[in-house]
Structure formats: structure tokens, C-alpha cells
N, C-alpha and C positions, 0 to 999 in steps of 0.2 A: 498339583497345579491345575489351574483352569485351562480348558481347551481354547476358549476364545481369548483374544488379546485383552490385556488389562484395560486398555482404553475403551474397549467395547463393553466389557463387564461393568465398568463404572459409568457408563453413559447415563446422564440424568433422565429421569422419567417424568419430571414435572418442572414448571418454572421455579417453584420453590426450592427444588433440588439443583437448579442450574447455577453454576458459578460464573461470576463476572457479567459483563455487558449490562450493568445496571441502568445505563441510559436507555436501553431498549426493553428490558424485562423486569426492572425494579418496580416496586409498588407505585402506581400512578403514572408509569411510563407509557408511551404511545403504543408500543407493540402489545404490551400486556392488556391495556384497555381495549385495543382492537380485538384481541383474542377472547377476552372475557365477554365481549358483546356477542360472540358467536358468529360473526361475519368478518372474514378477512379477504383482502384483495389478493391478486397475484403479486408475488414478491420476488425481489432479487436481493439475496444476502451477499454483500461485498465485504470481504475481509481476508486477512492472512490465513495460512493453513493452521488447523488445530485451534480455531477460536470459537468453535461451537455452532457453525452454520448447519451441519447435518443434524446435530442434536436438537437444535431449535425446530427444524422441520419435523422431526419425529414427535416432539412434544406437542406441536400444533395439531398434527393429525390425531394424536392420542386424545388431546383435550376436546377437539371438535367431534371426535368419534367418526372420523371419515376414513374411508379406504385409502390406503397409502401405496402409491406406485413410485418406484425409484429407478432412474436410469443414470448411467454414467456417460457423459459426453465423449469419453475416451474410446469406448467400445460399442456405442449405440448409434444407429442411423435413422433415416426417415422411416424405414420399415418398422423399426421398433417403436418409434413414436406413434405411428398410425395404429399399430396393434393395441397400444395402451389406450389411445383415444377411442378406438372402437369399443373396447371393454367399458371405458368410463362413461360412454354415452348411454349405457343401460342402467347406470346407478341412479337411485332415487335422490341422492344428494351428491353434488359435485365432489369427486374425490380429489385428493392432493397428489399432484405429479411433481416429484422432487427430481431435479436434474443437477447432478454434481458436475462441477467444472463446465458450466453452460457456455463459457467463453470459447470452448473448443468446438462447439457446434458451428458449422459454416452457415451461410445465409440461407441456403435451401432448407437445411435442417431447422433453423429457427423459424423460417416462413411456415413450416408445416405445423407449428404450434399456434399460429395467429388466430385462426378461425375458432379453435376450441377455447382459447383463452377469452376471446371477445364474446363468445356465446355463453360462457360460463359452464362449459362442459367439464372443465377441470379448473382447479386452482393451482396455478403454476408457482412452484418455489424453486428458483434457480440459485445455485451457489457458485460464486466466482471469486478468484483471487485477483482478478484483473479489473481495471476500471470499466464498468459496464457501458460508459459513454462511448468507449472505443470498440468494445467487443460484442455488445448486444445490439441488434438492429433497431433502428429508431421506432418502427411501428410496434415492436414487441415491448421495448423499453417504456413507451408511453402508456402501455396497459398494465405496467407493474409499479409497485411502490418499492423504492430502493432503500434498504436499511444497511448502514455501515457498521461493521463489527471491528473491534480493536484487539490488538495483542493482549494477552493476559499479563497483568503486572505481578510483581513478586508476591503480594498478598494473596492473589488468586491462585498462583502456582503452589503456594504453601498449603492452601486448602485442598488442592488435588493430592498433594503428598500425604496429608492427614487422612484423606479418604482411602488412599492406597494402603497406608499403615493399618487402618481399621479393617479393611478387607482382608489383608494378610493375617491379622490377628485372629480373625474369625475362621480362616480357611487353611491356615498352616499350623503344623505342630511346633513351629518355631516362631519366636517373636522377631519382628523387624524394627530396628531402632535406627532412626535417621540422626546420626551424630552431627553430620555436616550436610548442608544443602546447596551451597554456592555453586558447585559443579553442575548439579541438576538444573539450577536456574539458568546457568550459562549454556548448557547443552540444549535446553528447550528453546531458547530464543523467543520466549513468549508463546510457544506452541504447546498446548496441553497434551496433544497426542505424542509429541516428541518426548515430553517429560515422562509420561506414563510408560512409554516404550523403554526409556532409559532405566526407570525404576524396575520394570519387569526383567530387563536384561541383567541388571546387577544382582537381583534376587536369584535368578536362575543360575548365574555363574557361581554364586557363593553358597547356594543352598546345600550342595554336597559337602562343603568344607566346614560348615558350622553345625554344631550339635544342639545348641540351645537358642542363642540369639545371633541374628545377623546385624552387625553394627555397620551401617552404610556410611562411608567417608568420601570426601572429595576424590581422594586417590583411587578408591575402588571404582568410582563412576568413570573417571578419566580412562583408566585401564580397560574397563569393560567396553566402553563406547569406541575407543580407538581400535580395538581388535575387531569391531563389527561394522566399520564404515563400509557402506556399499558403493558400487560404481554409480555413475550418474544415471538418474532415472527422472525423466521429465515429469512424471506423475508422482514422484516420491519425495522424500525428505531432502535429498541432495540438490533438488531443483534450486532452492533459494541460496544454498551454500555456494554453489558454483557461480551463479550470477553475481553474488556478493564478491567472490574472489575476482571475477572478471572486471567488475566496475572499479574495485579498489586497485587493481593492477593498472587500469587506464588512468585513474586519478593519481597514482603514484608514478606516472610517466614511464612505465615498463612495457614497451611494445611486445617483447618476447613472452612475458607472462600473459598479456592480454590475448595474444594469438593462441597460446596453449589452452587457456580456459574457453576461448571461443571454439576451438577444435573439440573440446570435451562436450560442449553443448551441441555442436553440429552432429557429431557422431552419435549423440544420445537422442537425436531427432527433435531437439527443442524447436518450438515454433519460432521461425525467423523474425516475425513481426515483434515478438516479445523482446528479442535481443536488440533489434533496431530501435524500438521505443525506449529501452533503457539507455541506449547511447544518445538518443535525442534529448532525454532529460539531463544526462551528464554534461552534454555540450553546453548547456546553459548554466547548470548548477556549479560545475567544477572548472569550466574554462571561461565562459562568459565573454567579457570585453577584452580579455587578454588576447583572444583570437576570435572575433565575431564570425569569421568564415567557418568555424567549427560547427556552429548551429546550422548553417546552410548545408554543409557537408552531411551532417547527421540527418537533416530533413530529407535531402536528396536520397540518402541511403534508405530511409523508411519508405519513401514513395517507390523506389526501385524494387525493394523487397516485396512490396504489395503486388507489383506487376509481374515480377519474374518468378519468385519462389525458388525452392531447392531444385537441383543442386547449384544452378548458375549463380544464385544470389550469395553463395558462400564467399566468392571473391570480393564482392561489394562490401559484405560485412567485415572481411579482413582488412580491406583498404581503409575503411572508416575507423575501425578499432585502432589501427596503427596511427592514422592521422590524429585521432583524438589523444592517443597516448603520448605522441611526440609534441603536441601543442603545449605552449606555456599555460600554466594553470592560475585560475583566480576564482575564488568564491565570494568576491566582493558584492556582486549583485544578489546572491543568495542571502548573505548577511544583511544587506540593506533592506530587503523587503521583509525579512523576519523581524528585524529590529523595529521597522515601522509598524508591523502588525502587533508586536508586543506593546508598543506605546499606545496604539489605538485601543487595545483591550483595556489598558490601565486608565486612559483618558479618552473615552469614546465621543465626547460631546464638545470638543473644542470648536469654537465658531470659525466659520470661513471669513477672512478679512473682507471688509465692505468693498474694497476696490476690486476684489476678485469675483464678487457675486454677479449673477446675471440680473439684468434689469429690463424685463420685457414689458412692464406696466409703468404708467405714469407715477403711481404711488411709490413703487420701488425706487424710481429715479429720485423722487422727493426725499426718500429715506437715505439717499447717497449710495444706493447700490451701484457698483461699477464706477463710482466717481474716483478720479485720479489714477485710474488704471492706465498704464503706459504700454502702447502697442509696440512690441519689440521691432517690428519691421520698419517702423518710422524713424529708427535711430541708426547711427553709424554701425556697420558690421552686424546689424540686426540684433543688437543687444542694448538693454538699459537696466541698470541695477534697480531692483525693487523687491519688496517682501512678498513671498509666495506661501510662507508657512503661517499658521496661527501665531498670534503674539506670544503665547505661553512657551512656545518652543522655537522662537526665532533664533536662527543660527545653529540649530541642531543638525549634526551631520549623520545621515543614515548611510550614504554611499561613500566609502573610503577606498579609493582606487588601490588595487593590489600592487605588489612589488614585481612588476614585469614591464617590459619595454613599452608596450602600447599604453598601459594604464598610467605609467609615469608621465607620458605625454598628456594624457587626460588630466592628471593631477596638476601639471604645469598650467594648463589652460584654465582649470577651475581656480587656481590661485590668482591668475591674472584677472579673471572676470569678477571674482567674489572676495577679493582681498578686503578685510575689514568686516565682512559679514559672516563668512564661513572660515573657520580656522584650519584650512588645508595647509599641511606642511610637507616639505619634500627634502629628502636627504640623498643626494646623488650617490654618495659613497656606499650607502647601504642598499641601493637599488639592486634588485635581482634582475639581471639581464638574461 
């Protein structure tokens, strides 16, 4: 068997060998064209684990024939950055400095990169799983081009499996046959590294047991992976599994499970801002108008965590997680905006009704822009019924209040206001209190 992990052995060496991310590296794509020009800006790759961020950085350095420095933000500091920049300043061509998990650099560490990036001493390529708008300081972010990478889909993952099968065919005395793949797809979660780690694990476990052919099945994958689940590691594969369990426990209104998964993250040294930001998103996505105070609570938690930090912020995280877990749930706002976005994508050019248009010029007024618009505050109870949607979708409901006490009250008010225009219905007997 190979000494290096399978994921490292199969790391692509060129863009043509790279799987997925066709929106960035496919023929005619922006990143490929930029690379082929021989001149690239400093870059932030933002995407989930195992989507090819590191591989792309290696390929770019290889294709440009530039010296390649790599640092991990987990175990590197300002001193390490300065040593690399000192070496880089003597290079004839700006080398590439790749910083993995750049979101874990604090402000001082990111500040130490600014001068070198601005002067072109290095070409910075940062990789992050977090939104760079939150985690990368504005002066550095403004000097970088941000490229978003996506999870690998099933077709991409199948190509990785084929590459693994070909590798083992050429390097093992036994044949590897993938009879079933669904478990591998599920285990990976769109992460190529997880997929290849699982393949390698199953092969290692079953290699001594098979004399000719190893036929990999779903059951073999599940057994091998379950026996090798590791404890929480904020820089490892369990990072996203634990936060997923945490969020799903809150969504499922189980405060006990929420606190347990929170404790796992706290003891694992998870970044508290990461936990607080996930709860902030959940407060709107999964609770919304069923309890608007949840968003205020989550936002206060996020601000407090930024100020206090560990260990004191643990109590604030716990209080917020419990509050969100016991709050009534509604994803009505989430469904509403996604429904509207889907419709906009299908029909992007529906006209704004004339009475809603702005009329800053005489010509626009002559064209009836703004004519017959009714100013709500001029009417009783600050409301007057009129059309606000394009004619083609008049009466279309995007927001459908959830089955909870607060949103049932919202539904009653909408029925009273919009009867005959929007078909809001209410069934008191089925209401979820």
C-alpha cells in the first residue's frame, strides 16, 4: 500500500486533471483564462472541505512555475508569515503563498500580509470554509479576488471512485470492484477527501481477507467507517458533522441534545464565533416570525461572544442554544424568499406596475409613472388595498404563515387586509399552538 494518503496520491497535477468546479476551471471559465494569461491576482478560495481549494493552489503554482510556500493558519503565526515574506522578497518572480484556513488568522496576523500583497511581493492564495466577508479583514479582502467553490456532486464523486479503482488496479495485486457506491456518496457529503479516505479505509480493512478481488459494498463501507469515527476535531472531518447535529437538535426543539453537541464543540476548542454565527442564521431560517425575539437573542449572543471569548462565553452560548431550541419553529420566511428567487430566475423581466414606478422627470410623469399610487398613511389604519406585484403574478402567495401562535395571528390579519386578493386560509382546529 502507498505511504501517503490516497487523497494525496490522487491529487490532480493540472487543470485538465481536476475534477469538478467547471464554473471556475472549465474551458473558457474566468479562473482558467486568468491562469492561462500568466498573471493572477491574490485570491481567496471559499468553499466546503474537500472541494479542491488546496489542489487548485498547487496547480496554479505549478502552471505559473512559481515557488510555492504554504502555511496553515492553525499552527502558524506572525513570525512564520514574516519569515516567508523575507524569503519571498528575494525571488525574481512573486512566489505563491498559500494559507490554509485563513479565517483562523486573527487581525494582527492578517495585517502582517497586507504590505506584501499590496506591493506584489507574494501572490496570496487563502483557503477558507467560512464566509470571507466575516472572517477576512476588509483591507486584505479588497486586495483579493474571491472565488466560490461548491460541494462535489454524485457524478464528480463517481469520477474520484474511478480514479481510485484505476490506482489500485495498477498498484495492488488484487482487483478492487465497487459493487455499490451509495454509502460512499453518503459518507462523503460532497467532500472528495472524505470519500477517498473512506475508500482507502475499506480497502485496508478488507485487504487481508480477500485473495483475488475486493468487492466493495454499502455494508462494508458502513461497518468500516463506523468503527473508525474519531472524536471531535475542530480542524478535522467531524467539525461539520457535529455542527450539523447541533443545528438539527435546535431545529428539532431538543434543548438537551443541543447542549450536548455544544459541549462537544466547546471541549474540542471550536471557535465560539462559528457557533454563534450558526445560531444567528438558524434564528431566522428555522424560527423567524414564530418568535422574532430569537433573532435578537442570537445577535446579542454573537456580539457578546466577540467581546468576551472563552471560557466565559460558554454560558451565553448555552443560554442562547436552549432559548432557540425551546422557541416555536417556522421556516415560512425561508420558504418565501426561496420561492420568490425561483420565480425571479424563471421570469426575470416582469415589468414594475406603472403606479409603483418612480417619476423624477416630467417625461416619466407624462408616461403615467407613479400615477394612481395610493399613499398608505393617507388612509384609515394606514392601509389601502392596491396591487404591488407584477400583473402576471397578481395574487401569488410567497409568504404562507406557519402553524404557530404568533403566525396564526399574522395570518388572521392578512386575511382581513387582503381578502379577495390573496387567498390566505386559516383552520383554527389544525393550528399548532
